[in-house]
LOVOMAR-855413 format. One record per residue (C-alpha): residue number from 1; residue in three letters; y, z, x; chain. Coordinates in steps of 0.25 Angstrom, whole numbers. Layout:
# LOVOMAR-855413
num->NUM&residu->Ala&yy->Y&zz->Z&xx->X&chaine->A .
...
//
This chain:
# LOVOMAR-855413
num->1&residu->Met&yy->461&zz->568&xx->197&chaine->A .
num->2&residu->Asn&yy->473&zz->561&xx->199&chaine->A .
num->3&residu->Tyr&yy->484&zz->566&xx->191&chaine->A .
num->4&residu->Pro&yy->498&zz->569&xx->198&chaine->A .
num->5&residu->Lys&yy->500&zz->581&xx->207&chaine->A .
num->6&residu->Ile&yy->507&zz->596&xx->206&chaine->A .
num->7&residu->Thr&yy->507&zz->604&xx->218&chaine->A .
num->8&residu->Leu&yy->510&zz->618&xx->218&chaine->A .
num->9&residu->Lys&yy->517&zz->628&xx->228&chaine->A .
num->10&residu->Arg&yy->509&zz->634&xx->235&chaine->A .
num->11&residu->Gly&yy->504&zz->647&xx->230&chaine->A .
num->12&residu->Lys&yy->505&zz->642&xx->217&chaine->A .
num->13&residu->Glu&yy->491&zz->637&xx->214&chaine->A .
num->14&residu->Ile&yy->485&zz->654&xx->213&chaine->A .
num->15&residu->Ser&yy->489&zz->651&xx->197&chaine->A .
num->16&residu->Leu&yy->481&zz->639&xx->196&chaine->A .
num->17&residu->Ile&yy->467&zz->644&xx->206&chaine->A .
num->18&residu->Arg&yy->468&zz->656&xx->194&chaine->A .
num->19&residu->Arg&yy->468&zz->647&xx->181&chaine->A .
num->20&residu->His&yy->480&zz->649&xx->179&chaine->A .
num->21&residu->His&yy->484&zz->634&xx->169&chaine->A .
num->22&residu->Trp&yy->500&zz->634&xx->171&chaine->A .
num->23&residu->Val&yy->509&zz->629&xx->184&chaine->A .
num->24&residu->Phe&yy->523&zz->632&xx->184&chaine->A .
num->25&residu->Ser&yy->533&zz->625&xx->189&chaine->A .
num->26&residu->Gly&yy->537&zz->633&xx->199&chaine->A .
num->27&residu->Ala&yy->523&zz->633&xx->206&chaine->A .
num->28&residu->Ile&yy->525&zz->616&xx->207&chaine->A .
num->29&residu->His&yy->529&zz->611&xx->222&chaine->A .
num->30&residu->Glu&yy->526&zz->597&xx->219&chaine->A .
num->31&residu->Met&yy->523&zz->587&xx->206&chaine->A .
num->32&residu->Ala&yy->526&zz->573&xx->204&chaine->A .
num->33&residu->Asp&yy->541&zz->571&xx->201&chaine->A .
num->34&residu->Thr&yy->533&zz->559&xx->189&chaine->A .
num->35&residu->Leu&yy->526&zz->572&xx->182&chaine->A .
num->36&residu->Glu&yy->527&zz->572&xx->164&chaine->A .
num->37&residu->Asn&yy->526&zz->581&xx->156&chaine->A .
num->38&residu->Gly&yy->510&zz->580&xx->153&chaine->A .
num->39&residu->Asn&yy->505&zz->575&xx->164&chaine->A .
num->40&residu->Leu&yy->492&zz->580&xx->169&chaine->A .
num->41&residu->Val&yy->493&zz->584&xx->185&chaine->A .
num->42&residu->Glu&yy->486&zz->589&xx->196&chaine->A .
num->43&residu->Val&yy->491&zz->602&xx->201&chaine->A .
num->44&residu->Arg&yy->487&zz->608&xx->219&chaine->A .
num->45&residu->Ser&yy->490&zz->618&xx->226&chaine->A .
num->46&residu->Ala&yy->500&zz->617&xx->238&chaine->A .
num->47&residu->Ser&yy->488&zz->614&xx->247&chaine->A .
num->48&residu->Asp&yy->483&zz->604&xx->239&chaine->A .
num->49&residu->Asn&yy->473&zz->609&xx->230&chaine->A .
num->50&residu->Phe&yy->469&zz->605&xx->216&chaine->A .
num->51&residu->Leu&yy->473&zz->615&xx->206&chaine->A .
num->52&residu->Gly&yy->472&zz->610&xx->193&chaine->A .
num->53&residu->Ile&yy->477&zz->598&xx->183&chaine->A .
num->54&residu->Gly&yy->486&zz->598&xx->173&chaine->A .
num->55&residu->His&yy->499&zz->595&xx->164&chaine->A .
num->56&residu->Phe&yy->511&zz->595&xx->169&chaine->A .
num->57&residu->Ser&yy->524&zz->596&xx->160&chaine->A .
num->58&residu->Gln&yy->539&zz->601&xx->166&chaine->A .
num->59&residu->Gly&yy->542&zz->616&xx->163&chaine->A .
num->60&residu->Ser&yy->538&zz->630&xx->169&chaine->A .
num->61&residu->Ile&yy->525&zz->627&xx->165&chaine->A .
num->62&residu->Met&yy->521&zz->612&xx->173&chaine->A .
num->63&residu->Val&yy->508&zz->612&xx->175&chaine->A .
num->64&residu->Arg&yy->497&zz->618&xx->164&chaine->A .
num->65&residu->Ile&yy->483&zz->614&xx->169&chaine->A .
num->66&residu->Ile&yy->473&zz->610&xx->161&chaine->A .
num->67&residu->Ser&yy->459&zz->610&xx->172&chaine->A .
num->68&residu->Phe&yy->458&zz->617&xx->184&chaine->A .
num->69&residu->Glu&yy->449&zz->606&xx->188&chaine->A .
num->70&residu->Asp&yy->452&zz->592&xx->195&chaine->A .
num->71&residu->Arg&yy->447&zz->583&xx->184&chaine->A .
num->72&residu->Glu&yy->450&zz->572&xx->174&chaine->A .
num->73&residu->Ile&yy->459&zz->577&xx->160&chaine->A .
num->74&residu->Asp&yy->450&zz->567&xx->153&chaine->A .
num->75&residu->Gln&yy->444&zz->567&xx->141&chaine->A .
num->76&residu->Asn&yy->429&zz->576&xx->148&chaine->A .
num->77&residu->Phe&yy->441&zz->587&xx->151&chaine->A .
num->78&residu->Trp&yy->447&zz->590&xx->139&chaine->A .
num->79&residu->Asp&yy->431&zz->589&xx->131&chaine->A .
num->80&residu->Glu&yy->428&zz->601&xx->143&chaine->A .
num->81&residu->Lys&yy->441&zz->609&xx->139&chaine->A .
num->82&residu->Ile&yy->440&zz->609&xx->123&chaine->A .
num->83&residu->Gln&yy->426&zz->611&xx->123&chaine->A .
num->84&residu->Ala&yy->427&zz->624&xx->132&chaine->A .
num->85&residu->Ala&yy->436&zz->629&xx->123&chaine->A .
num->86&residu->Phe&yy->426&zz->626&xx->111&chaine->A .
num->87&residu->Gln&yy->417&zz->634&xx->116&chaine->A .
num->88&residu->Leu&yy->423&zz->645&xx->118&chaine->A .
num->89&residu->Arg&yy->427&zz->645&xx->103&chaine->A .
num->90&residu->Lys&yy->412&zz->642&xx->100&chaine->A .
num->91&residu->Ala&yy->408&zz->655&xx->109&chaine->A .
num->92&residu->Leu&yy->419&zz->661&xx->101&chaine->A .
num->93&residu->Gly&yy->411&zz->658&xx->88&chaine->A .
num->94&residu->Leu&yy->424&zz->651&xx->82&chaine->A .
num->95&residu->Thr&yy->417&zz->636&xx->81&chaine->A .
num->96&residu->Ser&yy->408&zz->640&xx->70&chaine->A .
num->97&residu->Asn&yy->414&zz->650&xx->62&chaine->A .
num->98&residu->Pro&yy->415&zz->647&xx->48&chaine->A .
num->99&residu->Asp&yy->425&zz->659&xx->47&chaine->A .
num->100&residu->Thr&yy->433&zz->655&xx->58&chaine->A .
num->101&residu->Asn&yy->436&zz->641&xx->60&chaine->A .
num->102&residu->Val&yy->448&zz->640&xx->68&chaine->A .
num->103&residu->Phe&yy->450&zz->644&xx->80&chaine->A .
num->104&residu->Arg&yy->458&zz->641&xx->94&chaine->A .
num->105&residu->Leu&yy->451&zz->632&xx->103&chaine->A .
num->106&residu->Val&yy->460&zz->629&xx->113&chaine->A .
num->107&residu->His&yy->468&zz->640&xx->117&chaine->A .
num->108&residu->Gly&yy->477&zz->634&xx->130&chaine->A .
num->109&residu->Glu&yy->476&zz->639&xx->142&chaine->A .
num->110&residu->Gly&yy->465&zz->648&xx->138&chaine->A .
num->111&residu->Asp&yy->457&zz->636&xx->135&chaine->A .
num->112&residu->Leu&yy->461&zz->631&xx->149&chaine->A .
num->113&residu->Leu&yy->471&zz->620&xx->143&chaine->A .
num->114&residu->Pro&yy->486&zz->624&xx->144&chaine->A .
num->115&residu->Gly&yy->496&zz->620&xx->130&chaine->A .
num->116&residu->Leu&yy->484&zz->614&xx->122&chaine->A .
num->117&residu->Ile&yy->478&zz->624&xx->110&chaine->A .
num->118&residu->Val&yy->469&zz->617&xx->98&chaine->A .
num->119&residu->Asp&yy->466&zz->626&xx->85&chaine->A .
num->120&residu->Tyr&yy->453&zz->626&xx->77&chaine->A .
num->121&residu->Tyr&yy->455&zz->625&xx->63&chaine->A .
num->122&residu->Asn&yy->442&zz->622&xx->53&chaine->A .
num->123&residu->Gly&yy->440&zz->607&xx->59&chaine->A .
num->124&residu->Thr&yy->453&zz->605&xx->65&chaine->A .
num->125&residu->Ala&yy->460&zz->608&xx->76&chaine->A .
num->126&residu->Val&yy->474&zz->609&xx->82&chaine->A .
num->127&residu->Ile&yy->479&zz->606&xx->96&chaine->A .
num->128&residu->Gln&yy->491&zz->610&xx->100&chaine->A .
num->129&residu->Ala&yy->498&zz->605&xx->115&chaine->A .
num->130&residu->His&yy->506&zz->613&xx->120&chaine->A .
num->131&residu->His&yy->512&zz->603&xx->130&chaine->A .
num->132&residu->Val&yy->511&zz->587&xx->133&chaine->A .
num->133&residu->Gly&yy->502&zz->587&xx->141&chaine->A .
num->134&residu->Met&yy->492&zz->594&xx->132&chaine->A .
num->135&residu->His&yy->494&zz->586&xx->123&chaine->A .
num->136&residu->Gln&yy->491&zz->573&xx->129&chaine->A .
num->137&residu->His&yy->477&zz->575&xx->129&chaine->A .
num->138&residu->Val&yy->476&zz->580&xx->112&chaine->A .
num->139&residu->Asn&yy->467&zz->567&xx->110&chaine->A .
num->140&residu->Asp&yy->458&zz->570&xx->119&chaine->A .
num->141&residu->Ile&yy->458&zz->588&xx->116&chaine->A .
num->142&residu->Ala&yy->454&zz->582&xx->102&chaine->A .
num->143&residu->Lys&yy->443&zz->576&xx->106&chaine->A .
num->144&residu->Ala&yy->438&zz->586&xx->113&chaine->A .
num->145&residu->Ile&yy->440&zz->596&xx->100&chaine->A .
num->146&residu->Lys&yy->432&zz->586&xx->92&chaine->A .
num->147&residu->Asn&yy->421&zz->585&xx->103&chaine->A .
num->148&residu->Cys&yy->420&zz->600&xx->102&chaine->A .
num->149&residu->Phe&yy->419&zz->602&xx->85&chaine->A .
num->150&residu->Gly&yy->414&zz->589&xx->82&chaine->A .
num->151&residu->Glu&yy->413&zz->587&xx->67&chaine->A .
num->152&residu->Ala&yy->420&zz->602&xx->65&chaine->A .
num->153&residu->Leu&yy->433&zz->595&xx->69&chaine->A .
num->154&residu->Thr&yy->438&zz->586&xx->59&chaine->A .
num->155&residu->Gly&yy->454&zz->584&xx->66&chaine->A .
num->156&residu->Val&yy->463&zz->588&xx->78&chaine->A .
num->157&residu->Tyr&yy->477&zz->588&xx->76&chaine->A .
num->158&residu->Asp&yy->488&zz->590&xx->86&chaine->A .
num->159&residu->Lys&yy->497&zz->599&xx->83&chaine->A .
num->160&residu->Ser&yy->507&zz->599&xx->98&chaine->A .
num->161&residu->Ser&yy->520&zz->592&xx->92&chaine->A .
num->162&residu->Glu&yy->525&zz->609&xx->90&chaine->A .
num->163&residu->Thr&yy->517&zz->611&xx->105&chaine->A .
num->164&residu->Leu&yy->525&zz->603&xx->114&chaine->A .
num->165&residu->Pro&yy->537&zz->603&xx->119&chaine->A .
num->166&residu->Lys&yy->549&zz->595&xx->109&chaine->A .
num->167&residu->Asn&yy->553&zz->586&xx->120&chaine->A .
num->168&residu->Leu&yy->541&zz->577&xx->120&chaine->A .
num->169&residu->Gly&yy->545&zz->570&xx->107&chaine->A .
num->170&residu->Thr&yy->538&zz->570&xx->94&chaine->A .
num->171&residu->Ile&yy->524&zz->573&xx->97&chaine->A .
num->172&residu->Ser&yy->518&zz->573&xx->80&chaine->A .
num->173&residu->Asn&yy->506&zz->584&xx->78&chaine->A .
num->174&residu->Glu&yy->494&zz->574&xx->72&chaine->A .
num->175&residu->Trp&yy->478&zz->571&xx->71&chaine->A .
num->176&residu->Val&yy->474&zz->570&xx->84&chaine->A .
num->177&residu->Leu&yy->458&zz->567&xx->77&chaine->A .
num->178&residu->Gly&yy->453&zz->568&xx->65&chaine->A .
num->179&residu->Ala&yy->459&zz->576&xx->53&chaine->A .
num->180&residu->Pro&yy->457&zz->592&xx->45&chaine->A .
num->181&residu->Lys&yy->447&zz->594&xx->35&chaine->A .
num->182&residu->Thr&yy->456&zz->606&xx->33&chaine->A .
num->183&residu->Asp&yy->466&zz->614&xx->35&chaine->A .
num->184&residu->Leu&yy->458&zz->628&xx->31&chaine->A .
num->185&residu->Val&yy->452&zz->638&xx->41&chaine->A .
num->186&residu->Gln&yy->442&zz->651&xx->42&chaine->A .
num->187&residu->Glu&yy->448&zz->661&xx->47&chaine->A .
num->188&residu->His&yy->437&zz->673&xx->48&chaine->A .
num->189&residu->Gly&yy->433&zz->669&xx->34&chaine->A .
num->190&residu->Ala&yy->448&zz->667&xx->28&chaine->A .
num->191&residu->Thr&yy->455&zz->653&xx->26&chaine->A .
num->192&residu->Tyr&yy->468&zz->649&xx->31&chaine->A .
num->193&residu->Lys&yy->475&zz->634&xx->29&chaine->A .
num->194&residu->Ile&yy->480&zz->630&xx->42&chaine->A .
num->195&residu->Asp&yy->491&zz->620&xx->44&chaine->A .
num->196&residu->Trp&yy->489&zz->615&xx->57&chaine->A .
num->197&residu->Glu&yy->500&zz->606&xx->56&chaine->A .
num->198&residu->Lys&yy->511&zz->615&xx->51&chaine->A .
num->199&residu->Gly&yy->508&zz->627&xx->54&chaine->A .
num->200&residu->Gln&yy->510&zz->637&xx->66&chaine->A .
num->201&residu->Lys&yy->504&zz->635&xx->77&chaine->A .
num->202&residu->Thr&yy->492&zz->628&xx->76&chaine->A .
num->203&residu->Gly&yy->490&zz->631&xx->61&chaine->A .
num->204&residu->Phe&yy->484&zz->644&xx->63&chaine->A .
num->205&residu->Phe&yy->487&zz->656&xx->71&chaine->A .
num->206&residu->Ile&yy->471&zz->656&xx->76&chaine->A .
num->207&residu->Asp&yy->475&zz->668&xx->87&chaine->A .
num->208&residu->Gln&yy->475&zz->679&xx->78&chaine->A .
num->209&residu->Arg&yy->460&zz->677&xx->72&chaine->A .
num->210&residu->Glu&yy->454&zz->690&xx->77&chaine->A .
num->211&residu->Asn&yy->468&zz->696&xx->75&chaine->A .
num->212&residu->Arg&yy->470&zz->693&xx->59&chaine->A .
num->213&residu->Lys&yy->453&zz->698&xx->56&chaine->A .
num->214&residu->Leu&yy->455&zz->710&xx->66&chaine->A .
num->215&residu->Leu&yy->466&zz->712&xx->55&chaine->A .
num->216&residu->Gly&yy->459&zz->711&xx->43&chaine->A .
num->217&residu->Ser&yy->449&zz->723&xx->48&chaine->A .
num->218&residu->Tyr&yy->463&zz->732&xx->47&chaine->A .
num->219&residu->Ser&yy->469&zz->724&xx->33&chaine->A .
num->220&residu->Asn&yy->458&zz->732&xx->21&chaine->A .
num->221&residu->Gly&yy->467&zz->737&xx->12&chaine->A .
num->222&residu->Lys&yy->479&zz->737&xx->19&chaine->A .
num->223&residu->Lys&yy->493&zz->732&xx->16&chaine->A .
num->224&residu->Val&yy->496&zz->721&xx->28&chaine->A .
num->225&residu->Leu&yy->509&zz->714&xx->31&chaine->A .
num->226&residu->Asn&yy->507&zz->701&xx->41&chaine->A .
num->227&residu->Thr&yy->519&zz->696&xx->47&chaine->A .
num->228&residu->Phe&yy->521&zz->685&xx->56&chaine->A .
num->229&residu->Cys&yy->511&zz->679&xx->44&chaine->A .
num->230&residu->Tyr&yy->514&zz->662&xx->48&chaine->A .
num->231&residu->Ser&yy->500&zz->658&xx->39&chaine->A .
num->232&residu->Gly&yy->492&zz->673&xx->36&chaine->A .
num->233&residu->Gly&yy->482&zz->674&xx->43&chaine->A .
num->234&residu->Phe&yy->483&zz->688&xx->45&chaine->A .
num->235&residu->Ser&yy->488&zz->691&xx->28&chaine->A .
num->236&residu->Val&yy->472&zz->683&xx->23&chaine->A .
num->237&residu->Gln&yy->464&zz->689&xx->35&chaine->A .
num->238&residu->Ala&yy->469&zz->705&xx->29&chaine->A .
num->239&residu->Leu&yy->466&zz->700&xx->16&chaine->A .
num->240&residu->Leu&yy->455&zz->695&xx->16&chaine->A .
num->241&residu->Asp&yy->450&zz->708&xx->24&chaine->A .
num->242&residu->Gly&yy->457&zz->717&xx->12&chaine->A .
num->243&residu->Ala&yy->472&zz->719&xx->15&chaine->A .
num->244&residu->Ser&yy->475&zz->724&xx->2&chaine->A .
num->245&residu->Glu&yy->489&zz->718&xx->4&chaine->A .
num->246&residu->Val&yy->497&zz->707&xx->16&chaine->A .
num->247&residu->His&yy->512&zz->704&xx->17&chaine->A .
num->248&residu->Ser&yy->511&zz->690&xx->25&chaine->A .
num->249&residu->Val&yy->524&zz->688&xx->30&chaine->A .
num->250&residu->Asp&yy->532&zz->677&xx->39&chaine->A .
num->251&residu->Ile&yy->545&zz->670&xx->42&chaine->A .
num->252&residu->Ser&yy->541&zz->658&xx->39&chaine->A .
num->253&residu->Ser&yy->537&zz->652&xx->25&chaine->A .
num->254&residu->Lys&yy->525&zz->644&xx->29&chaine->A .
num->255&residu->Ala&yy->519&zz->653&xx->34&chaine->A .
num->256&residu->Ile&yy->518&zz->661&xx->22&chaine->A .
num->257&residu->Glu&yy->515&zz->647&xx->13&chaine->A .
num->258&residu->Leu&yy->503&zz->649&xx->25&chaine->A .
num->259&residu->Thr&yy->499&zz->662&xx->21&chaine->A .
num->260&residu->Glu&yy->500&zz->660&xx->8&chaine->A .
num->261&residu->Glu&yy->490&zz->649&xx->9&chaine->A .
num->262&residu->Asn&yy->482&zz->657&xx->17&chaine->A .
num->263&residu->Ile&yy->481&zz->670&xx->7&chaine->A .
num->264&residu->Ala&yy->479&zz->660&xx->-5&chaine->A .
num->265&residu->Leu&yy->466&zz->652&xx->5&chaine->A .
num->266&residu->Asn&yy->458&zz->665&xx->4&chaine->A .
num->267&residu->Pro&yy->455&zz->669&xx->-10&chaine->A .
num->268&residu->Thr&yy->446&zz->683&xx->-7&chaine->A .
num->269&residu->Ile&yy->459&zz->691&xx->-4&chaine->A .
num->270&residu->Lys&yy->462&zz->701&xx->-13&chaine->A .
num->271&residu->Gly&yy->475&zz->709&xx->-7&chaine->A .
num->272&residu->Lys&yy->488&zz->707&xx->-8&chaine->A .
num->273&residu->His&yy->498&zz->695&xx->-1&chaine->A .
num->274&residu->Glu&yy->512&zz->693&xx->-2&chaine->A .
num->275&residu->Ser&yy->518&zz->685&xx->11&chaine->A .
num->276&residu->Lys&yy->534&zz->685&xx->10&chaine->A .
num->277&residu->Val&yy->541&zz->676&xx->21&chaine->A .
num->278&residu->Ala&yy->553&zz->684&xx->28&chaine->A .
num->279&residu->Asp&yy->555&zz->689&xx->42&chaine->A .
num->280&residu->Val&yy->544&zz->696&xx->48&chaine->A .
num->281&residu->Val&yy->552&zz->708&xx->58&chaine->A .
num->282&residu->Lys&yy->565&zz->710&xx->43&chaine->A .
num->283&residu->Tyr&yy->552&zz->711&xx->33&chaine->A .
num->284&residu->Ile&yy->546&zz->721&xx->41&chaine->A .
num->285&residu->Arg&yy->558&zz->730&xx->43&chaine->A .
num->286&residu->Glu&yy->559&zz->731&xx->29&chaine->A .
num->287&residu->Ile&yy->545&zz->731&xx->23&chaine->A .
num->288&residu->Gly&yy->541&zz->744&xx->22&chaine->A .
num->289&residu->Glu&yy->528&zz->754&xx->27&chaine->A .
num->290&residu->Asp&yy->518&zz->748&xx->18&chaine->A .
num->291&residu->Tyr&yy->509&zz->739&xx->28&chaine->A .
num->292&residu->Asp&yy->497&zz->744&xx->33&chaine->A .
num->293&residu->Val&yy->495&zz->732&xx->42&chaine->A .
num->294&residu->Ile&yy->506&zz->725&xx->49&chaine->A .
num->295&residu->Val&yy->504&zz->710&xx->57&chaine->A .
num->296&residu->Leu&yy->514&zz->706&xx->68&chaine->A .
num->297&residu->Asp&yy->512&zz->693&xx->72&chaine->A .
num->298&residu->Pro&yy->524&zz->685&xx->75&chaine->A .
num->299&residu->Pro&yy->526&zz->674&xx->81&chaine->A .
num->300&residu->Ala&yy->529&zz->672&xx->99&chaine->A .
num->301&residu->Phe&yy->543&zz->679&xx->99&chaine->A .
num->302&residu->Ala&yy->541&zz->677&xx->113&chaine->A .
num->303&residu->Lys&yy->537&zz->662&xx->119&chaine->A .
num->304&residu->Asn&yy->540&zz->664&xx->132&chaine->A .
num->305&residu->Gln&yy->546&zz->675&xx->143&chaine->A .
num->306&residu->Lys&yy->563&zz->674&xx->139&chaine->A .
num->307&residu->Ala&yy->560&zz->679&xx->125&chaine->A .
num->308&residu->Arg&yy->550&zz->688&xx->128&chaine->A .
num->309&residu->His&yy->559&zz->701&xx->127&chaine->A .
num->310&residu->Asn&yy->564&zz->697&xx->114&chaine->A .
num->311&residu->Ala&yy->552&zz->694&xx->109&chaine->A .
num->312&residu->Val&yy->545&zz->709&xx->113&chaine->A .
num->313&residu->Gln&yy->558&zz->714&xx->106&chaine->A .
num->314&residu->Ala&yy->553&zz->706&xx->94&chaine->A .
num->315&residu->Tyr&yy->540&zz->709&xx->92&chaine->A .
num->316&residu->Lys&yy->543&zz->725&xx->96&chaine->A .
num->317&residu->Arg&yy->555&zz->726&xx->84&chaine->A .
num->318&residu->Leu&yy->543&zz->719&xx->74&chaine->A .
num->319&residu->Asn&yy->532&zz->728&xx->80&chaine->A .
num->320&residu->Gly&yy->543&zz->741&xx->79&chaine->A .
num->321&residu->Glu&yy->547&zz->737&xx->64&chaine->A .
num->322&residu->Ala&yy->531&zz->735&xx->59&chaine->A .
num->323&residu->Leu&yy->525&zz->747&xx->66&chaine->A .
num->324&residu->Lys&yy->538&zz->755&xx->57&chaine->A .
num->325&residu->Lys&yy->533&zz->751&xx->46&chaine->A .
num->326&residu->Ile&yy->518&zz->750&xx->46&chaine->A .
num->327&residu->Lys&yy->511&zz->760&xx->38&chaine->A .
num->328&residu->Pro&yy->506&zz->774&xx->45&chaine->A .
num->329&residu->Gly&yy->490&zz->769&xx->49&chaine->A .
num->330&residu->Gly&yy->494&zz->753&xx->50&chaine->A .
num->331&residu->Ile&yy->490&zz->742&xx->57&chaine->A .
num->332&residu->Leu&yy->500&zz->735&xx->64&chaine->A .
num->333&residu->Phe&yy->494&zz->719&xx->70&chaine->A .
num->334&residu->Thr&yy->505&zz->713&xx->80&chaine->A .
num->335&residu->Phe&yy->504&zz->703&xx->90&chaine->A .
num->336&residu->Ser&yy->512&zz->694&xx->100&chaine->A .
num->337&residu->Cys&yy->507&zz->680&xx->103&chaine->A .
num->338&residu->Ser&yy->520&zz->677&xx->113&chaine->A .
num->339&residu->Gln&yy->514&zz->673&xx->125&chaine->A .
num->340&residu->Val&yy->526&zz->681&xx->135&chaine->A .
num->341&residu->Val&yy->523&zz->695&xx->127&chaine->A .
num->342&residu->Asp&yy->512&zz->701&xx->134&chaine->A .
num->343&residu->Lys&yy->500&zz->709&xx->128&chaine->A .
num->344&residu->Ser&yy->508&zz->723&xx->135&chaine->A .
num->345&residu->Leu&yy->522&zz->720&xx->132&chaine->A .
num->346&residu->Phe&yy->517&zz->717&xx->119&chaine->A .
num->347&residu->Ala&yy->511&zz->730&xx->119&chaine->A .
num->348&residu->His&yy->522&zz->736&xx->123&chaine->A .
num->349&residu->Thr&yy->531&zz->731&xx->115&chaine->A .
num->350&residu->Ile&yy->523&zz->736&xx->102&chaine->A .
num->351&residu->Thr&yy->522&zz->749&xx->109&chaine->A .
num->352&residu->Ala&yy->537&zz->749&xx->110&chaine->A .
num->353&residu->Ala&yy->537&zz->744&xx->95&chaine->A .
num->354&residu->Gly&yy->528&zz->758&xx->91&chaine->A .
num->355&residu->Leu&yy->538&zz->769&xx->99&chaine->A .
num->356&residu->Glu&yy->550&zz->763&xx->90&chaine->A .
num->357&residu->Ser&yy->540&zz->765&xx->79&chaine->A .
num->358&residu->Gly&yy->539&zz->779&xx->81&chaine->A .
num->359&residu->Arg&yy->524&zz->776&xx->76&chaine->A .
num->360&residu->Lys&yy->510&zz->780&xx->81&chaine->A .
num->361&residu->Val&yy->505&zz->766&xx->86&chaine->A .
num->362&residu->Lys&yy->488&zz->763&xx->92&chaine->A .
num->363&residu->Ile&yy->483&zz->750&xx->96&chaine->A .
num->364&residu->Leu&yy->471&zz->746&xx->88&chaine->A .
num->365&residu->His&yy->470&zz->733&xx->93&chaine->A .
num->366&residu->Gln&yy->475&zz->722&xx->106&chaine->A .
num->367&residu->Leu&yy->476&zz->710&xx->101&chaine->A .
num->368&residu->Ser&yy->475&zz->695&xx->107&chaine->A .
num->369&residu->Gln&yy->470&zz->682&xx->104&chaine->A .
num->370&residu->Pro&yy->456&zz->677&xx->99&chaine->A .
num->371&residu->Ala&yy->446&zz->672&xx->110&chaine->A .
num->372&residu->Asp&yy->448&zz->658&xx->104&chaine->A .
num->373&residu->His&yy->461&zz->659&xx->111&chaine->A .
num->374&residu->Pro&yy->455&zz->663&xx->126&chaine->A .
num->375&residu->Ile&yy->467&zz->669&xx->137&chaine->A .
num->376&residu->Asn&yy->464&zz->663&xx->149&chaine->A .
num->377&residu->Leu&yy->460&zz->672&xx->159&chaine->A .
num->378&residu->Phe&yy->469&zz->665&xx->169&chaine->A .
num->379&residu->His&yy->481&zz->662&xx->160&chaine->A .
num->380&residu->Pro&yy->487&zz->675&xx->155&chaine->A .
num->381&residu->Glu&yy->494&zz->667&xx->145&chaine->A .
num->382&residu->Thr&yy->484&zz->662&xx->136&chaine->A .
num->383&residu->Glu&yy->484&zz->676&xx->130&chaine->A .
num->384&residu->Tyr&yy->497&zz->677&xx->121&chaine->A .
num->385&residu->Leu&yy->493&zz->685&xx->107&chaine->A .
num->386&residu->Lys&yy->491&zz->700&xx->109&chaine->A .
num->387&residu->Gly&yy->492&zz->710&xx->97&chaine->A .
num->388&residu->Leu&yy->491&zz->723&xx->93&chaine->A .
num->389&residu->Val&yy->485&zz->733&xx->80&chaine->A .
num->390&residu->Leu&yy->491&zz->745&xx->79&chaine->A .
num->391&residu->Tyr&yy->487&zz->757&xx->70&chaine->A .
num->392&residu->Val&yy->500&zz->764&xx->68&chaine->A .
num->393&residu->Glu&yy->499&zz->778&xx->63&chaine->A .
//
C-alpha cells in the first residue's frame, strides 16, 4: 500500500513481531518530516521487512498498529474488524439477551483497534476515539456497526471530544448516524437511564456488570454502603437482590441525581435507600461500624507512572478506613481501574491496609473486567480493572 514509511532501529521490531500494537518514539530510526498526527503509516524493520500499518501521532507512542497485514485501510477493513468484534459478543450471548442489552462492542487493543471504544446501549452505539487517527474513520466505523446490527441499531453517537487531545481545536460530539429510540437499558433485568451526552465515559461503567451481579448475591438482608456510586449501579443491584438498606455516596451532585433516577426506575425495590453528596474518604472516616457490605469503586487514582506512588497510598488509606469500620463478618468489594497499578501491586496495597487495620481478612474472589472487555494476550495493557472481594472477621 502507498502509505508513508517509518523505519525502526535494528532489533526494535521484536515487539511488533509479537503483535504488540505500540511503536514508541525511541524505536524509530527514520521517518518523513512531513508526517502529521493521524496519518496512516507503514512500519518497516531495519532490514526493510513489512511489520504493520498504523496511525502516527507525536508523543511517546508514535504509532498505533491497526493491521499486521499489508492491506488497504478501507470500508472493507472496518467491516471485517467490527464484524469480528460483534461475533465475539454474539458468542458471549450479549447481542440477543433481553435481560442485558448494554455491552462493549469494541475494546481498543483488546479487539485489535487501538484507541477505539464502542459501547452499545439498547439500539444506540456510542463511539469514543482516543486519538485523531482513529477519529478520522468515525463515519466508516459507524457504517460497519450498522452492518452488524441492521434495524436493531437506530443511532451512532460520536463522543470523542472528551478523549481527543485538546490541541486539536474544537471537536463537537454529534450523531453520526440516525437517532436514539430510548435512553433506557437493561442489565441483568435492572433498568438504568444512560446519559451518553453528558455522563462519564460513554455514559455507564459497563465493565462492572458481572461484579454488580456478584455484589447482589451478597446483599440479601444486608446494609450496604456504595461509595463513588456515580449512577448507582451497585446500589440498584444490591436493592433488587434484597438488601435491607443501601447508602450511596459520591462527591458529585449530578451523580447522586442519576442514582436517584435509577432507583426510581426499578419499582420492585423494597429496601431503604439514602444518597449523600460527600467526599468519600472523609465520609468513611466518620461512619459507624454498622455496614455489612462496603463497595469501594474509585476513579483512577493514577493515570501515569509518575502518579503511581501517590495512588497506592490513596488506595491504602481508603481501604484501611473501610476495613476498620466494616462489621465483623462483613464483605468488602474493592476495585482499582488504574492501569499503572497492576494486580500484584493492588493486592500488596490491600494487604498493607489489612495489616494496619488489625482485622483478619480473607480473599473470597479476585475480580477483573468482563469478557466483552477482552484482554489481548499480546498487549497486556488491555487489562486494567482489578478487584478483590474480602471477608473481614
